[in-house]
C-alpha positions in Angstrom: -69.2 -2.8 -31.0 -70.5 -1.9 -27.6 -74.2 -2.0 -28.3 -76.5 -3.4 -31.1 -77.6 -1.1 -33.6 -81.1 -1.0 -34.5 -80.0 -0.3 -38.1 -78.0 -3.6 -38.4 -74.5 -3.9 -37.3 -73.0 -4.6 -40.9 -74.6 -1.4 -42.0 -73.1 0.6 -39.3 -69.6 -1.0 -40.1 -70.2 -0.3 -43.7 -70.7 3.3 -43.1 -67.9 3.6 -41.0 -65.7 2.1 -43.5 -66.9 4.1 -46.3 -66.1 7.3 -44.2 -62.7 5.9 -43.5 -62.2 5.3 -47.3 -63.6 8.6 -48.2 -61.4 10.6 -45.7 -58.2 8.2 -45.9 -56.2 9.5 -48.8 -53.9 6.8 -50.3 -55.4 4.0 -48.5 -54.2 0.8 -50.9 -55.8 -2.0 -49.0 -58.3 -2.5 -46.2 -57.2 -4.1 -43.0 -57.7 -7.9 -43.1 -61.1 -9.4 -42.3 -59.6 -10.7 -39.0 -58.1 -7.2 -38.2 -61.5 -5.6 -38.7 -63.5 -8.4 -36.8 -61.1 -7.4 -33.8 -61.5 -3.7 -34.3 -65.1 -3.8 -34.6 -65.8 -6.6 -32.1 -67.9 -8.6 -34.5 -67.8 -12.0 -36.5 -66.5 -12.8 -39.9 -70.0 -13.0 -41.2 -70.7 -9.4 -40.2 -67.7 -7.9 -41.8 -68.4 -9.7 -45.1 -71.7 -8.4 -45.3 -70.4 -5.0 -44.8 -67.9 -5.5 -47.3 -70.6 -6.8 -49.8 -72.6 -3.7 -49.2 -69.7 -1.4 -50.1 -68.7 -3.7 -53.2 -72.4 -3.5 -54.5 -72.1 0.4 -54.1 -69.0 0.5 -56.0 -66.8 1.5 -53.1 -64.5 -1.6 -52.6 -63.5 -4.6 -54.8 -62.1 -7.9 -53.7 -58.5 -8.5 -55.4 -57.4 -12.0 -55.1 -54.1 -12.4 -53.4 -54.4 -8.8 -52.2 -57.8 -8.7 -50.3 -60.2 -5.7 -50.3 -59.2 -2.3 -51.6 -61.1 0.9 -52.6 -62.0 1.3 -56.1 -59.9 3.9 -57.6 -61.3 6.4 -60.2 -64.3 5.4 -62.3 -67.8 6.1 -61.4 -68.3 6.9 -57.8 -72.2 6.3 -57.9 -73.8 3.6 -56.1 -74.9 0.7 -58.1 -78.5 1.7 -57.2 -77.9 5.1 -58.8 -76.1 3.8 -61.7 -78.9 1.1 -62.5 -81.6 3.9 -61.7 -79.8 6.2 -64.3 -80.0 3.3 -67.1 -83.7 4.5 -67.7 -82.4 8.2 -68.9 -79.2 7.1 -70.2 -80.8 4.3 -72.5 -83.7 7.0 -73.4 -86.3 4.4 -71.9 -89.9 5.3 -71.8 -92.7 3.9 -69.6 -93.5 0.4 -70.9 -90.0 -0.1 -72.3 -88.1 -3.3 -71.6 -85.4 -2.8 -68.8 -82.0 -4.5 -69.6 -81.7 -8.2 -68.3 -79.7 -9.1 -65.2 -77.2 -10.7 -67.1 -76.6 -7.5 -69.2 -76.6 -5.4 -65.9 -74.0 -7.6 -64.4 -71.8 -7.1 -67.7 -72.3 -3.6 -68.0 -71.7 -2.6 -64.2 -69.0 -5.4 -63.2 -71.4 -6.5 -60.5 -72.4 -9.9 -59.1 -75.8 -11.2 -60.0 -76.8 -11.2 -56.2 -76.0 -7.2 -56.2 -77.7 -6.6 -59.4 -81.0 -8.5 -58.2 -81.1 -6.4 -54.8 -81.0 -3.4 -56.5 -83.8 -4.3 -59.0 -85.8 -5.5 -56.2 -85.5 -2.3 -54.7 -86.6 -0.4 -58.0 -89.5 -2.5 -58.0 -90.4 -1.6 -54.6 -90.0 2.0 -55.5 -92.4 1.5 -58.6 -89.8 2.3 -61.1 -89.9 -1.2 -62.7 -92.5 -4.2 -63.0 -92.0 -7.8 -63.9 -94.0 -9.1 -66.9 -94.2 -12.6 -66.9 -92.5 -13.8 -70.1 -91.1 -10.5 -70.9 -88.8 -9.6 -68.1 -88.7 -6.4 -66.5 -90.3 -3.1 -67.9 -90.1 0.5 -67.0 -93.2 1.3 -64.9 -92.3 4.9 -64.0 -89.5 7.3 -64.7 -87.5 8.2 -62.0 -87.7 11.6 -59.8 -85.7 13.0 -57.2 -87.8 11.2 -54.6 -87.5 7.9 -56.2 -83.8 8.0 -56.6 -82.1 5.9 -53.9 
C-alpha cells in the first residue's frame, strides 16, 4: 500500500477483498496469504487481520488444506447484524436475558473472539448491558440507528 490509511490498513484491505469477492463471480478460493502480502505490500499479520474481519462478517471461511474461500449461499448478513437481529428473532424484551457467548458461537458458527467483539459493540451501542452473575440482558430494542 503506497500510504498509510487513517482507517487502518487491514480494514482497507478487508474492504478491497470484500468488493473483489462480491464482484468476482465463481471465485473458489482466495489467493494465498503470501500472494496477498505481495499484492498489497503489507505483512502477514495485516492480511490475517483483514481475513479475520471478513470471517467475523461471514464473508470468508478458512478451510484446512484449501485456504480461505468465500462463503457460498446461506446468510449474507454480517455477524453484527445477525446478533442484533437475535433480539427480534427470539422475541426478547428489555430486561430479558441475551443468549450466552457459547450459545451464540454455536448458533452462528463463529469464534468466541468474533462473538465477544460484536457483544462489546452492542454494549457500546446501548443494546445490551452486563449484569454481574446474570450475564447480558437486553437494555434497549434495536432501531435503524443502532443497527451496525
